[in-house]
KOLLUMZA-307709 format. One line per field, with one value per residue (C-alpha): z, y negated, x negated; residue in one letter. Coordinates in nm, 3 decimals. Each point is the difference from the previous one (the first is absolute). Example, Ala and Ser with C-alpha at 12.3 -4.5 7.8 and 13.67 -1.06 7.14 Angstrom:
2
zz	(0.780, -0.066)
yy	(0.450, -0.344)
xx	(-1.230, -0.137)
residuo	(a, s)
***
This chain:
279
zz	(10.055, -0.374, -0.215, -0.364, -0.261, -0.323, -0.121, -0.127, 0.347, 0.161, -0.251, 0.036, 0.380, 0.121, 0.312, 0.287, 0.233, -0.025, 0.022, -0.155, 0.108, -0.190, 0.131, -0.305, 0.082, -0.161, 0.268, 0.245, 0.257, 0.335, 0.288, -0.208, -0.230, 0.308, 0.094, -0.351, 0.030, 0.344, -0.138, -0.293, 0.238, 0.206, -0.318, -0.130, 0.331, 0.104, -0.308, -0.248, -0.185, 0.016, -0.314, -0.018, -0.335, -0.030, -0.327, -0.060, -0.287, -0.266, -0.151, 0.304, 0.012, -0.213, -0.190, 0.227, 0.315, 0.244, -0.178, -0.031, 0.359, 0.157, 0.278, -0.086, 0.309, -0.134, 0.269, 0.287, -0.161, -0.040, 0.362, 0.104, -0.175, 0.152, 0.348, -0.066, -0.085, -0.365, -0.200, -0.349, -0.124, -0.365, -0.111, -0.382, -0.212, -0.231, -0.301, 0.149, 0.049, -0.321, -0.360, -0.193, -0.244, 0.264, -0.127, 0.243, 0.315, 0.262, 0.062, 0.235, -0.136, 0.277, 0.346, -0.146, -0.124, 0.336, 0.281, -0.088, -0.350, -0.074, 0.129, -0.144, -0.344, -0.094, 0.351, 0.059, -0.344, 0.113, 0.335, -0.153, -0.266, 0.242, 0.262, -0.265, -0.113, 0.358, 0.050, -0.315, 0.079, 0.370, 0.007, 0.356, 0.175, 0.172, -0.019, 0.269, -0.056, 0.237, 0.039, -0.011, -0.377, 0.022, -0.366, -0.108, 0.223, -0.146, -0.356, 0.061, 0.147, -0.309, -0.231, 0.184, -0.024, -0.363, -0.129, 0.216, 0.182, 0.263, 0.259, 0.329, 0.054, 0.362, 0.115, 0.300, 0.200, -0.043, 0.218, 0.154, 0.169, 0.367, -0.097, -0.239, -0.335, -0.229, -0.064, -0.352, -0.179, -0.114, 0.358, -0.013, -0.262, 0.259, 0.173, 0.376, -0.028, -0.270, 0.203, 0.304, -0.201, -0.183, 0.317, -0.080, -0.249, 0.266, 0.231, -0.280, -0.086, 0.365, 0.037, -0.305, 0.144, 0.330, -0.185, -0.192, 0.320, 0.149, -0.277, -0.283, -0.334, -0.255, -0.206, -0.064, 0.372, 0.071, -0.289, 0.086, 0.359, -0.115, -0.250, 0.256, 0.255, -0.254, -0.133, 0.342, -0.050, -0.184, -0.244, -0.092, -0.356, -0.052, -0.310, 0.089, 0.290, -0.105, 0.160, -0.200, 0.029, 0.114, -0.230, -0.335, 0.092, -0.154, 0.167, 0.231, 0.140, 0.341, 0.257, 0.005, 0.103, -0.173, -0.084, -0.053, 0.056, -0.201, -0.058, -0.168, 0.118, -0.096, 0.263, -0.202, -0.290, 0.191, -0.067, 0.281, 0.003, 0.280, 0.060, 0.260, -0.013, 0.113, 0.062)
yy	(-11.049, -0.037, -0.061, 0.110, -0.077, 0.142, 0.345, -0.125, -0.136, 0.331, 0.204, -0.227, 0.012, 0.258, 0.189, -0.169, 0.282, 0.366, 0.175, -0.223, 0.076, -0.144, -0.090, -0.064, -0.221, -0.219, -0.264, -0.135, 0.162, 0.123, 0.223, 0.318, -0.154, -0.091, 0.369, 0.094, -0.256, 0.135, 0.353, -0.131, -0.177, 0.316, 0.193, -0.260, -0.031, -0.299, 0.030, 0.038, -0.238, -0.034, -0.126, -0.103, -0.049, -0.206, 0.039, 0.001, 0.246, -0.074, 0.349, 0.170, -0.215, 0.124, -0.254, -0.184, 0.072, -0.248, -0.075, -0.373, -0.043, 0.235, -0.203, -0.152, -0.189, -0.044, -0.233, 0.211, 0.319, -0.148, -0.111, 0.344, 0.165, -0.241, 0.068, 0.376, -0.023, 0.099, -0.038, -0.047, -0.108, 0.070, -0.198, -0.002, -0.136, 0.223, -0.160, 0.094, 0.364, 0.063, -0.101, -0.118, 0.290, 0.265, 0.349, 0.240, 0.127, 0.269, 0.232, 0.293, 0.233, 0.248, -0.159, -0.321, 0.160, 0.022, -0.237, -0.351, 0.106, 0.113, -0.324, -0.229, 0.129, -0.124, -0.116, 0.245, -0.056, -0.358, 0.110, 0.243, -0.247, -0.282, 0.223, 0.157, -0.350, -0.108, 0.309, -0.081, -0.371, 0.028, 0.342, 0.097, 0.309, 0.043, -0.154, -0.021, 0.044, 0.019, 0.314, -0.201, 0.014, 0.375, 0.071, -0.276, 0.145, 0.348, -0.132, -0.203, 0.309, 0.198, -0.272, -0.008, 0.379, 0.031, -0.297, 0.082, -0.331, 0.030, -0.173, 0.134, -0.076, -0.067, 0.022, -0.202, 0.087, -0.232, -0.311, -0.098, -0.293, 0.044, 0.115, 0.265, -0.172, 0.070, -0.314, -0.132, -0.331, 0.037, -0.004, -0.380, 0.011, 0.143, -0.231, 0.039, 0.254, 0.205, 0.002, 0.129, 0.272, 0.110, 0.167, 0.283, 0.137, 0.103, 0.129, 0.214, 0.144, 0.084, 0.162, 0.214, 0.093, 0.100, 0.217, 0.169, 0.060, 0.156, 0.258, -0.145, 0.102, -0.104, -0.302, -0.075, -0.016, -0.217, -0.236, -0.020, -0.090, -0.272, -0.144, 0.002, -0.194, -0.256, -0.034, -0.119, -0.321, -0.231, -0.172, 0.316, 0.134, 0.323, 0.040, 0.346, 0.235, 0.302, 0.287, 0.086, 0.198, -0.253, 0.153, -0.004, -0.230, 0.241, 0.046, 0.299, 0.173, 0.094, -0.166, 0.157, -0.108, -0.322, -0.114, -0.371, -0.172, -0.322, -0.271, -0.331, -0.221, -0.344, -0.253, -0.275, -0.056, 0.134, 0.353, 0.174, 0.337, 0.229, 0.365, 0.262, 0.337, 0.299, 0.359)
xx	(-19.347, -0.054, 0.309, -0.011, 0.264, -0.142, -0.094, -0.336, -0.086, 0.092, -0.197, -0.303, -0.002, -0.247, 0.090, -0.178, 0.100, 0.089, 0.237, 0.264, 0.359, 0.296, 0.345, 0.224, 0.303, 0.262, -0.045, 0.259, -0.226, 0.133, -0.102, 0.008, -0.260, -0.201, -0.003, -0.116, -0.280, -0.093, -0.024, -0.204, -0.238, -0.045, -0.068, -0.246, -0.181, -0.207, -0.222, 0.285, 0.231, 0.379, 0.168, 0.366, 0.169, 0.317, 0.187, 0.375, -0.008, 0.263, -0.032, 0.150, 0.314, 0.287, 0.215, 0.243, -0.201, -0.152, -0.331, 0.065, 0.114, -0.253, -0.169, -0.338, -0.122, -0.352, -0.130, 0.128, -0.131, -0.347, -0.003, 0.131, -0.295, -0.252, 0.134, -0.012, -0.372, 0.042, -0.322, 0.143, 0.344, 0.080, 0.304, 0.034, 0.285, 0.209, -0.170, -0.336, 0.101, 0.196, -0.064, 0.305, -0.042, -0.076, 0.074, -0.171, 0.170, -0.063, 0.292, 0.054, 0.268, 0.089, 0.014, 0.143, 0.323, 0.178, 0.107, -0.120, -0.095, 0.355, 0.150, -0.266, -0.111, -0.345, -0.083, -0.282, -0.148, -0.044, -0.144, -0.249, -0.108, -0.073, -0.166, -0.224, -0.097, -0.072, -0.216, -0.198, -0.034, -0.086, -0.173, 0.093, -0.127, 0.337, 0.347, 0.269, 0.375, 0.298, 0.212, 0.323, -0.051, -0.054, 0.065, -0.238, -0.272, 0.051, -0.011, -0.317, -0.165, 0.101, -0.132, -0.333, -0.025, 0.099, -0.203, -0.305, -0.025, -0.274, 0.219, 0.135, 0.370, 0.093, 0.363, 0.118, 0.314, 0.297, -0.015, 0.333, 0.165, 0.091, 0.351, -0.132, 0.051, -0.295, -0.204, 0.052, -0.046, 0.360, 0.134, -0.006, 0.276, 0.243, 0.244, 0.050, 0.281, -0.173, -0.321, 0.191, 0.176, -0.317, -0.128, 0.243, -0.255, -0.248, 0.274, 0.141, -0.341, -0.070, 0.343, -0.074, -0.338, 0.162, 0.252, -0.279, -0.198, 0.313, -0.008, 0.208, -0.154, 0.262, -0.102, 0.366, 0.081, -0.305, 0.077, 0.371, -0.085, -0.238, 0.248, 0.281, -0.204, -0.115, 0.353, 0.113, -0.202, 0.244, -0.240, -0.193, 0.019, -0.193, -0.214, -0.129, -0.064, -0.207, -0.188, -0.313, -0.318, -0.262, -0.260, 0.183, 0.295, 0.253, 0.337, 0.035, 0.307, -0.138, -0.222, -0.343, -0.350, -0.106, 0.355, 0.057, 0.333, -0.009, 0.259, 0.068, 0.286, 0.125, 0.099, 0.159, -0.241, -0.300, -0.118, -0.191, -0.175, -0.110, -0.087, -0.082, -0.176, 0.206, -0.099)
residuo	(x, x, x, x, x, x, x, x, x, x, x, x, x, x, x, x, x, x, x, x, x, x, x, x, x, x, x, x, x, x, x, x, x, x, x, x, x, x, x, x, x, x, x, x, x, x, x, x, x, x, x, x, x, x, x, x, x, x, x, x, x, x, x, x, x, x, x, x, x, x, x, x, x, x, x, x, x, x, x, x, x, x, x, x, x, x, x, x, x, x, x, x, x, x, x, x, x, x, x, x, x, x, x, x, x, x, x, x, x, x, x, x, x, x, x, x, x, x, x, x, x, x, x, x, x, x, x, x, x, x, x, x, x, x, x, x, x, x, x, x, x, x, x, x, x, x, x, x, x, x, x, x, x, x, x, x, x, x, x, x, x, x, x, x, x, x, x, x, x, x, x, x, x, x, x, x, x, x, x, x, x, x, x, x, x, x, x, x, x, x, x, x, x, x, x, x, x, x, x, x, x, x, x, x, x, x, x, x, x, x, x, x, x, x, x, x, x, x, x, x, x, x, x, x, x, x, x, x, x, x, x, x, x, x, x, x, x, x, x, x, x, x, x, x, x, x, x, x, x, x, x, x, x, x, x, x, x, x, x, x, x, x, x, x, x, x, x, x, x, x, x, x, x, x, x, x, x, x, x)
***
């Protein structure tokens, strides 16, 4: 595995193999990342190249968030990638990625206004900017993203469409712990009690799905059920629970095909997200 730390190195490196498949990450790698890498390897094939980027992007952290304390286990992450048979690891510094007087950003203005975008203004401008830069620097043929961050995946697909990137975007179903909690680098922030209570998120989503399958169409009923179940977990503090159209991410009043139930909930200081498709 080759490790690159500068943009100039990455731009100068010719592709030894094709296709090249990128897995963009912020590090603190876990089994969900391993699944993304596995999918990337399958997509690349034996003659292709899997590239993992690790970059904790300051532009997508709002003021007062956990940017400074976000885990950065560089040694473990590098070993993780080696063991996963990654071909190239790109791990730049913020100074390498952003000039002090930077003044150009990439912003999506429709899908980014709901859900995470409403709670975290500017977050997706940071995401789009850094992903566009990674696409330009690393020139992948395809890139792999997890469906846990459903809104992010939708926005990246829109960016690729609207800016004519010749890159295939591959979505991977959410990887979960044995008790149903969606894998996330932020799970390690949870104390033992918070970690135990956080499993309510998946149970609430499944209960909502069961209600919808039983014929319930009202978004209000589905959302109220979800909020009630989550509220029974003592440390839980709900940021949002919304039912949206999975295509345009706008709120809807009734369950219909391609409906997405998405939520964000705090357990202590740790904010977790999850979602499920209904209809």
